[in-house]
C-alpha positions in Angstrom: 111.5 -28.6 140.6 113.3 -31.4 139.2 116.8 -31.3 137.6 115.1 -32.3 134.3 113.1 -28.8 134.2 116.4 -26.9 134.6 117.3 -28.2 131.1 114.1 -26.8 129.5 114.2 -23.6 131.4 117.9 -22.8 130.7 117.4 -24.0 127.0 114.5 -21.7 126.5 116.6 -18.8 127.9 119.6 -19.7 125.7 117.2 -19.6 122.7 115.9 -16.4 123.5 119.3 -14.8 124.2 120.5 -16.3 120.8 117.7 -14.4 119.0 118.6 -11.2 121.0 122.2 -11.6 119.8 121.1 -11.9 116.3 118.8 -8.9 116.4 121.6 -6.9 118.0 124.0 -8.1 115.4 121.6 -7.2 112.6 121.2 -3.7 114.2 124.9 -3.1 114.4 125.4 -4.3 110.8 122.9 -1.7 109.6 123.9 1.1 111.8 125.6 3.2 109.1 123.3 2.4 106.2 122.0 5.4 104.7 118.5 6.0 102.9 116.9 8.7 101.0 113.4 8.2 102.6 112.2 8.0 106.1 110.0 4.9 105.2 113.1 3.0 103.6 115.5 3.6 106.6 116.4 0.6 108.7 115.0 0.9 112.2 116.6 -0.9 115.4 114.9 -4.1 116.1 114.4 -5.5 119.7 112.9 -8.8 120.8 110.1 -8.9 123.4 110.2 -11.7 126.0 107.5 -13.3 128.0 107.1 -16.0 130.6 106.4 -19.3 128.8 103.0 -20.8 129.4 102.8 -24.3 130.7 102.1 -27.2 128.1 99.5 -29.9 128.8 102.3 -32.3 129.9 103.7 -29.6 132.5 100.2 -29.3 133.9 99.9 -32.9 134.5 103.3 -33.1 135.9 102.3 -30.4 138.5 100.8 -33.2 140.6 104.4 -34.6 141.0 105.5 -31.3 142.5 107.0 -29.7 139.5 106.4 -26.0 138.8 105.1 -25.5 135.2 105.3 -22.4 133.1 109.0 -21.7 133.9 111.1 -20.4 131.0 111.0 -17.7 128.5 109.7 -17.3 124.9 110.0 -14.5 122.3 106.7 -13.0 121.6 107.8 -10.7 118.7 110.7 -8.5 117.5 109.7 -5.1 117.4 111.1 -2.0 115.6 112.2 0.9 117.7 110.1 4.1 117.6 113.2 6.3 118.2 113.6 9.0 115.8 115.8 8.6 112.9 119.0 10.5 112.3 118.7 13.0 109.3 121.7 14.7 108.0 121.7 17.5 105.6 123.9 16.5 102.8 122.6 17.9 99.3 125.7 16.6 97.4 125.0 12.9 98.4 123.5 10.9 95.6 120.9 9.5 97.9 119.8 12.8 99.2 116.0 13.4 99.0 114.5 16.5 97.3 115.3 18.6 100.6 118.9 17.5 100.6 118.6 15.1 103.5 119.9 11.5 104.0 118.8 9.3 106.7 120.7 7.0 109.1 119.0 4.4 111.2 117.9 5.1 114.9 120.7 2.5 116.0 122.9 3.5 119.0 126.2 1.5 118.6 127.2 2.0 122.2 123.7 0.8 123.5 123.8 -2.3 121.0 127.4 -3.2 122.4 126.1 -3.3 125.9 123.0 -5.4 124.8 125.3 -7.8 123.0 127.6 -8.1 126.0 124.6 -8.7 128.4 123.0 -11.3 125.9 126.2 -13.0 125.6 126.9 -13.3 129.4 123.2 -14.3 130.0 123.7 -17.2 127.5 126.8 -18.3 129.1 125.4 -18.3 132.6 122.4 -20.5 131.3 125.1 -22.9 129.7 126.8 -23.0 133.1 123.6 -23.7 134.8 122.8 -26.7 132.4 126.5 -28.0 133.0 126.1 -27.8 136.8 122.8 -29.6 136.7 124.4 -32.2 134.4 127.1 -32.8 136.8 124.6 -33.1 139.9 122.8 -35.7 137.9 125.9 -37.7 137.3 126.8 -37.5 141.0 123.3 -38.7 142.1 123.9 -41.8 139.7 127.1 -42.7 141.5 125.7 -42.4 145.0 124.7 -46.1 145.3 128.1 -47.3 144.0 130.6 -48.6 146.5 
């Protein structure tokens, strides 16, 4: 693997973690939203990651000893299938005909842990890119006297 591959691998991971942070922020922002219907209630969203497939250029560079197909991509953002949180509150203006209001299936504690994890993963990949940059700069100064 060349040092140049490190930038694309870490860059793809940073991009994926950025999407993860955005979906987590969206989940937390909607955690206390109320709805009068199961169909209209916000549902927690999670990104689905997969190994990035090699491009044609990466396949050709395999002859040079590089490892293609490294990195991560976001396949989709899916809605959670966890049950919603109904609450019997017949006096609420958004209550349905049975007196229930519905809260999203967002667990704020779980979302905070997810946000911390995504943030740390993003920072680690930024540090990897910085280390690779410093190594490349040192290689350039090896021939200087």
